[in-house]
N, C-alpha and C positions, 0 to 999 in steps of 0.2 A: 550465307542463309542455310535451310534446313530442307532438307529433299525426305518428303514423307518417303517412310520405307515402312511400309504395310506389311505383317504378316502373309496378307493373301498370297502377297510375290511369295515366299516359300512354302506353300503350302497349297496354292490354288489347284495341283496335279496331285495333290495326297488325298484319295477317297477317303483314308479311314480317319481323317480328321472330318474331313465334311464341313456342315457348317458349326459345329458346336467351336469354333473358334475365331467367328466374325465380327465380332464385337471388338474392342479394343480392349487387348488382354494384355494383364498386368502379373509382375513378380510382385512378392511379399517377402518381408525379413522374419513372421513369426513362426519362432520351430514349438509345433504342438504336441502334447501326448493325452491320446486320447485309450480309453480303452476296448476294448473286441467289440465290434459289432456283434449284434443276433441275426439269427436268420430265423424265419419261422417258413417252416414248409410244409409241404402237403404230404398227405400219406405215403410210409415209405415203403406201400407195395409194391414189389418185382413190376416195373414197366413191360407193357405189353411189344407186340409187333416193333423193331426198332430200327432205325437207320444209322451207319455209322458205329465207331469202336466201344461208346461207351456204354459200362457196365450201369444198365436202365434201374437198377436198385440204390443206386451212390445217389447224393442230393444233385441238386443242379448245381445249387451254389456251396459248395464244398469248404472243410474247415480251413484248407489251405489257400482257396480265395480270399475266404474273410482277411483272413492274417497278411495275405497281399495285398486286398484293397487296405486294411490301415497301415499298411508298411505304406504304402504309396500316400495316405494321407501326412504319413510324417516327414515321408521323402521330399512333397512339393509344399508343406507349409500349405497344408490344406485346412479347409473346413468340417466338411461334411457330403457323404455321399447315400443314396436312397438305391438301392439296389432289386430290379426284381430279373427274374427268368421262366420264361413258362413255356411248355411241351406238351405236344397231344400225348396222352396218355390213356387209353381206353378200359383201363385197370383202375381207373380212380374212382372211385366211388364217393367220394366228401360232395354232399347234397348243395355245397355251396360255389364247387369247379367240379362235378363231373367230368369226366374225358379228358381233365387238364392237370398236371404236374406244374402248380406255381408256388414260388420258393421268393421270400425277401430278402435280403441283406441291409442291415442298416447300422451306420456307420457315422459317427464322430458326431457334429453339433451341430443345431438349428443356430448357434449367435454365438459369436466369439464372445458378446457382453453376459450372457444368463447361461452358457453351459448346456441347456435342455438338449438333449440327447432325439437325435433323428427316430424318426418310425417309419412302416410302411405307409400312416398316411398324412404326413407330413408334404403341407401343400408349397410347390416348386413352382416358379414360372419356366415354361417348358419353350417359351421365343420361338424360332422359324418351326421346329415340333407343330406348331399350330397351324403349320401352311397345308396339310395332310386332312384337317378336318376341313381345311378350303376347300381343296381342290373332289375331294370327295361330295363336299355341299355340292361343288356345280353340277356332277358328275350326275347327284339325286335328282336337281331341277329338271337336266338335259330327260335323264328317265320318267320323270311325271310326265304321261301320255298325254293328259288332261292340259297340262301347261303346254306341252310341246304343239298339240293343235291347234289350241288359244294363240300361237303364236303365230302359226304360221299360213291360218286366218286372218290377221292381226297385218303380219306384217311381210307376207310372201316369202318367207324366207324358212328353212327347218332350223331348229332351235339344237346343236350339236356343239361338240366339243373345235368343228371349222367354222362355227357361225361368229361372224365377223361384228366388234364391236361397236360398228357403229349403225350397226343393224339392232343392238339391244339400246346403246346411249339414244342413237341420235348423233347428227352431224354437229348440231350444237354443243352438246357436252362434251362428246369425244372427239376430242381435236388434240394432236400434235405436233412437234415441232417438225417432225419430218413426215412428209406427206405421204410415202408410201406406208411408215405408220398409220397412218389416218384413215387410212383406204383400204387396206389387208390387214391391220391385224386381229386374230381371231383368239376366242377365250385360249384355245391353246398354245397361240404364239405368248401370252402372258401366263400362264402355267410354268413353263418351260425357261421363261427369262432371255426370250429371242426379238427384244422389240427394238433394239438398238439403244437404250437408256440406260444410262451410268444405276448406280443406286442414288444417287442426288437426297439422301437419306437427313442430311442437313438443311431440308428444305419442310420435312416433316414439322408441324405443331399442329396445337390446337383450334383450328377452326370456327366460326359460327354457323357454316353449312356444313360442318361433317363430313363426310367421306365424299358425296356431292363437290361443296365445293373444293375438296383437294385434288380430285378430277378432271373441273374446270379450269386448273392451275398446269396442267401437265405440259398443255401447248405451250409454254415457255421455259420447258427444261429442255438443254441444249443435249441433245445425240452422242456417243462416242461413237458410235457404229452403225453402219444402213442397215437398215432392216432385215431382219433373218438371219446375217455376217455371220454372228460370234453369240457366247452365251454371256450375256452379264446379269448376275444375280440381282434384282430388282423386288425388294418390301412394297415399294409404290404399284407394282402390277399386281400382288396377293390384294392391299388394301383396297385398287380397283375393282377386285371380281366379290371382295365381300359388298359389294355395291347391286348384287345382281340379285339377290330376295328381295330389295327393294322396291328392283326397276321392274323386276317380274311376277311378284304377289305383292307388293307394300308390306311386305314383314322384317323390320331388324334383323341384320345378321347374325346374331349373337341367340337371338331369340329363334328361329330357324336348326341353329344348328344344336343349341338345346332339347327340341322338339324331335327331330330325325336320327339325333347323334347320342349325347350325353342322357336322354331321358330312358330309351331303348335298352342300352347299356347299364343301367343304373348306377353310372360313374357320377354319385351324389357328390361328391365333395370339388367335381370340375366346375369351374366357372370361369367367367371372362371377368366376371366383376371383383375388380381391388377392394373392396368395402366388403363386398361378402368373406373373403377370404382373408382378411383381417377379422373381421369378426368373430369366425372359426374360431380364432384362436391359435391355429395349423399350421401358418403361412409359413413359414423359416426365411431368415433375415439374409440376403443376400448380402457378397462380402464383395468389397475392390478395392485395391491398394491407394491409399490417400496420398500427394504428394509426390507420387511416383514420377520421374522423368529419369528414363533411359537415355536421354542426350547428354545427361549431366551425373550418368551415373548412378542416381538414385532408384533404389528399390521401391520407396516408400514403406508403408505402412498399411497390413491388412486392416481391416473396419467392416463392422457390420453398416448397411446402409439403413437407417431410419429416419425417416420412416419411409416406406418402399415408393420406388421411384419416381413411378407414375402417381399422381393422386388420385382417388375416387371421383370416374367420369373423363380421367383424361385420357387413358384407356381403352376408346370408344374405336375412333379413328384407326387404333395400333393393332385391331382385333382379328382380324384376317389372315395379317402378317404372320403377329407373332403376340394374341392375345389370352392366347389360354395359358391357366393354373391349376397346376394338379397333382394329383400324389403316384405313387409308385403304385400303390394297390387299385387303382381306377387306369391306371395305365396300363397296366396287365391285363385287366380284362376288355380293352382297346386291341392292344398287339395282339390277342387269343381272337377276336374278330378278324382281323385282318389276315391271321394265318388256318380261319376257319371258312374263308374265301367270302366272307360279309357275312356270315350268320352268326350269330349271339352263339357264344362258343359255349354256353352249359344248355341253352333249349333251343339252338339249332334254328331258330325262326330269322328269317333275313332281315336284317338293319342294312345292308349294302349290297346291292346288287350283284352280280360275281363280275358281270361286265364294264361295271363302273369300274372294280379292282384291277382286272386287267387291264385296263385304259393305264390307269392313275402309275401303276409298275411298270409298266412296259417304257423303256430309255428313248424317247423321242430327240436329244439334241446331246453333243457331246461336250462337254465338260471338259475332258483330261484328255487327249489323243494319247498319252502312252501314260503307263501305272507308273508314280516315284519309287515304287518297290517293285525287288523280285515275285513276292508273294501279291501282289495288288494287280489287276490287268488297269486298263484304258477305262474312264470316268464316265456314264450317261446322266441324263438327268431326263425323269418320268415327271408328269404334275406332283411337285412337292415329295421325290423319291431320288435317292441317290443308286445308282444301278452297275454293279460291279459284281469281281468274283473277287475272293481271298484264299491265296493258295488250292483254288479250280473252284471253290464253290461258291454260288450268286449268293449274293448279300444285298438286302435292300435295308436302306435305312436313309436317316436325317438326322440333322443335328441344329441344336438353339442355342441362343447368344443372347441373353438380353443383360440388362447391366446389373452383375453380381450373381449373375446366374449359367448354367450350361447343361444340355441336357442331349443325350443321345440316346436313338431308339432305333435299334435293329433288329433284322426278323431274316435267319436264316431256313428260307419255305423248303429245301427240300432234309432238312432236319425237323421239321415244325417246330423249332426253336425262335423264340424270342426275345430279347434283352431290354429293360430300358434301365437307364444309368443316368440319374440328376444330379448335378452338382448343386450347393449356395456361395463357390468361391466362381467368382469370375475372373478370375487370376488364371490361375494353372488348374483350377479345376478342369478345365475341358480337359488336360493331358489322364488328371485321375479317373475321369467317366469312362475315357476313352479303354486306355490301358487294362481296367474291369472288363469293359466289356471283351474286349481280344481275349483276355482270362478264361473268361467263361466259354467262351469260343472255342477258343486251343483245347479248352480240357472237354469239351461237350461233343464237337462237332471231330477233332483231331485226334485225340483219345490222351492229350500231353498230361503229362504229370501220372501216368496207369505204368504197367510192367514192363510196357512195348518202348520203341525206341524213339517215338513223340516228342521230340520236344515245345517246348514255350518261344513262343516269338517274343523276343526281348525288347516289345515295343518302349518302356521309358527310355531305355539310351535313344533310339528313336526321338521320342519327343525331347531330352533334353540336349539333343543337338539343335534341331528345331529351331527352342527355344532361346538356346544362351547365341544361335546365329540372329536372330531376332532382336536380343541386345545390342549385339555386337553394331549391327547396321545401322540401328538408332545411333548411336553414341558414333561413329563413322561420318551418318548425313550431316552430322552439324559444319557446316562450312563455315569457318572464320570472318568477319567481316574486314575490309579494309581499315587498316589504320594511318590516320585518322578516319572514322567513317564520312561519306561526305552527305551533304544535307539535301534536301530533298529539293524539288524545283522551285518549289512554292514553300512557303514559310510551316513548320508544324503546328502554329497557333492556326493556320487557315484550316488545315483538317480538322481540328478540333474545333470548326467551326460548322462543320458541312454536314449534309443528309444525303446517306445513296439509300436508292431502291430495286427491287429485282418483283418484277410480276409473284413467282412461286416464295421467293426466300424472305421476303417482306424487306423491313425495311436495316438501314446500321446508322446507329446516329453513333460516332466517335468521341468519346470521351477522353481529353487529354489530362493524364495522370502528371499531377502539379510533381515538382523537384522534390519538394519538403517532404511529400507523400512517399518519394519512390528514393530519393539520392540526394543527401546535402550536396550542396556545387564543393565540399572539400573531398567527395567522394566515401564520404564516412558511411555508414550499414543506415537502414530504416533507420528515421526517424523514431525515440522512443525515451517519451520523457518518463512515464511511470514504467518501469519494470516487470511487472503482473502482467503488462497486457503483451502478448506476442507483436513481434515485431508488425507494423502494418496494422493493426489493428489498435493501436495508440490513438486518442482522438489528436488530433491536430492543436497546439496552443495556439492562442487570438493571434498571439502576439508573432506568432511565428511566419519569416517571410513565405511570401506565397507565388508561382508561375502558376497562376491558376487559370483558366479558360473555359469561359461559359458558355456551353453550343445552346444557340438561338432554339435551339429545337428540342430540345427534350433541357430534366435538373440535373446536370451534370453532379453539382454540388451535394443533392439529395443518392445520387448513385454511388458516389463516393465515397459517400458516410457510413455505406449498407453495408454490415457485414458479413457478404458475403463479396464485395470489394476489396476490401479489406484483407480478408483469407485469402484471396484468389492471388493478387499483388504479394502477399510475405509469402508463398508458396512458392510463386515466380521467381524470384528475387532471391531466394535464400542462398547463401554461397557464392553470392556476384557481387562484387566492391562495387562495380559501379554503372548497374542498368542502364541498358539503352533505352532513348525516348519509347514513352509507351501510350498507346491508348486502351480504355477499356472499353467494352461494347457488349450492353444487353443483348442476347438473342435466346429466347426462354422458345428451344425446342426441342424435339421429343430425346434430342442425345444431347444438350447441351443448356449452359445457362446465359454465358459469358462466351464474348470474340475480349482474344488476349492477342492486338497487335503489337510486335517487338520490332523497331526500326534497325533494318539492316543496313542496308548505306542506299543515296541517293533515292530515288523513291520506291523502293523496294522494301516489306517486309514482310516479316513473319509473323504468322496469325495460327495459333494454339484456341484448338476449340474444346471449351473448359465445362465444368458441370460442378453447381455447387452449392449444397441444400442447406447452408446455414440461416438464408432468410426463411427457405420453409419450417426449420423447425423452429424459429422465432415467431412466426404468424400465428403456432395455435397447435397447426396440423398436426394429430397423433398426438395432442400434448396428454390425455389422460394414460395412453398407452406408454407414453415417457416417464410420466409423474411416476407411475404404478411398478414399472420397471427400473426407475430406479431407488424406490422404495425395498424392491425385494434386494434389490442388487446388494444391497448394503448388509443384508443379512448373509450375502453368499459372497461377500468379498470382492465381488464386480462392479460395472461402475458402468454408464453409457458413454460408448465412447468418442461422442462427438460429430461434427462434420467433417465432410469427404470434400478434397480437391482431385478431377480426374481431368485427363486428358491433357498436360502440360506437353507432354511429347507428342503428342497428335498434333503434327507442326505441316502448314501448307503455305505457300506463297503467295502475297498477294502485291500488286506496281497497283501505285496511286497514279494513273495515266491523267498527263493534262491537256489541255490545248495546245494546238502547236507553237503560238504566240506567248509562250512563257517563255521563263529567261532561265537557260542551264548553263549553271556554274558562271553566271556572270555575261553571259554571251546571249544576245538574242536572237533566237533560231529564225532564220529563214522562211516566209511567210508564202510567198511569190507564186503564184499557180498550184498553191497544195490546197487537199482539202483540210479543213479543220476539225481536228482529232476533238472527241467527243470526250467530256470528264468522265471516268468514272470509279471503281477498284477490280481491278482484275485477278479474280481466284484461281490460283493455279497449282502446279505440284500434288494433284489428286483431291482435292477437295470433292471433286464431283464422284468421286467411288467408281472410276473406271476399273471393269474390270475385260477379262480376254483376251484371247491372242491376236486377234484378228483386230479390237477396239485400239482410237488413236487418240492421240492429244489434239488441241486443233491449234492449226498455224496461221502466221501471222501474227499483228502486233495490235496492242491495244483492247477495245471490244472484240474483234475478230481472234487474235489468241487467249479468251478467256475459259474455262469452264461455264465459271459460273461472272456475269458479269451485270455489277452493280451499279445503274448510274446515277449521276447526280441529279438529286430532285432537287428542285428551285422552285 
């Protein structure tokens, strides 16, 4: 079986990577060559009073930095990067940004299919960099004196960072698995990820009741640590906090942020709406490595994700945790406002009260007690801000990682410097974005590249070491099954007739993959009567012998005939002569479409959380854009690069737990005096996303030992 080896294990204490790498990173086989990026600079007037060694008449993004970034893109086989640097400069009189030097660097392409160039106005999903918009919106609610007075009169408690969620949402809605969290969790606890909950990201999907319904399901999610004991990153807590404008003002979160942040800063391109971003024609295409499986040594092929990962409307629940779509130009203004103590950088009108910014930029929870490198300090977390020092200089930053996109927004307050680094490469683009950020900081703060003795820190070598180690551990984690594999205590067909459910995660209905669809009895490759079809995409002939089992709880014949199913099976079984007994389960969640269960031995299975977009492409979503782009690509020599299969090596463990009166290896189990065990599927091995040095795996057997327990639904 396979033990989950997450990149988080390798970089949990690495402040410099922050959360730019917290989605599943992927490798690529592409070797790309791009023209030098262009730099758009503010006037080159000599800068005023300065801190640090930089000659302020020099550009913020030097020619050397541009050359370096283009080399990074080629070295990492990446796609594109949009870079912005901002710094206070009272001598700048440009009416568009008086008092601030702002420069943009644009490198590479918005899409491997079209080859369109990145510009400062290209839109990117900034993922978890959205969280600072959320935490500041909470601060704006708290600082609203009229609202605070009404809340006090109505509830008898003050509205503030220390206000308990139960006092805002009420005991009927705010209920958690852990009673201490239920009774004591405050706004601040959720903001700094210390509720005791692991990520539980795979419980996220579109619910008819929206965020409110998601909150109502938190009571069913098992914690991995005691309340306030350790840091564990949780998107669900930020999704919960996005409900506060509704609870307090009856105003949707997206509307509240647009009214109080986007509009005052004239961030006209920034949106939560996928439809609006697509309509603008400026949205970059995110990229991931399709068919990647490091456990088998497969690097995959980098492809654009078309259409965008979320379809219009699906992004609403995700808005507070990672839903902002923005450009380097808009984010430069946002960053300058943060450096300007909450005032609009060009008008000095207050957008965010200074006390709110002071609160969110103060470290309040230890993430890592030691710095990973000699030049980085221990890492603290404020509400949506990483707080640490680099070479003795304080840094405030956060990373973001949505499928196909990476982002890094960093500030050096002592030098009034901010950096925006956006990538549309969800594989290694995070390393490119980080290395570019450090290059700018090394030059502007420490004078690297000048006439002095300061040198650049070789971050690229550090990142290669981390990435290579991650790939190796993925490969080493695969434990071969015993030979021969032992059958489960109940037949494979029995599992293929079951339905299991979890109150928060939903239903699981396994479909047993027929051997004629996966492998013939003689061990030959996937059945393919017509060689023009990819293996496993070929229609099964009506005369083919089958081992088909129809699950009474779903239409497995329909599921197995879907292109997405065939595509996933083809990717999973490529280069495997005799695949194990396999089940496929529809699992439409925020970061998945299917679960792939592959038998290991006895009652143990490897489960991969897989995403594929073949069906959504066939259903007509984005059809006009796909058609238009296809005709455009004929002239350019490009083409649409097809669907993707993601997540084959994101593998966990599932145990099919039976009652005690089951037979095991031909022997009747002794049942006298023993409590009957409930039947279900016990998900283990990191499925729940446990983090933090003091978080623990469940102990016990069966349900007690499960991170997530899906019980038999009868």
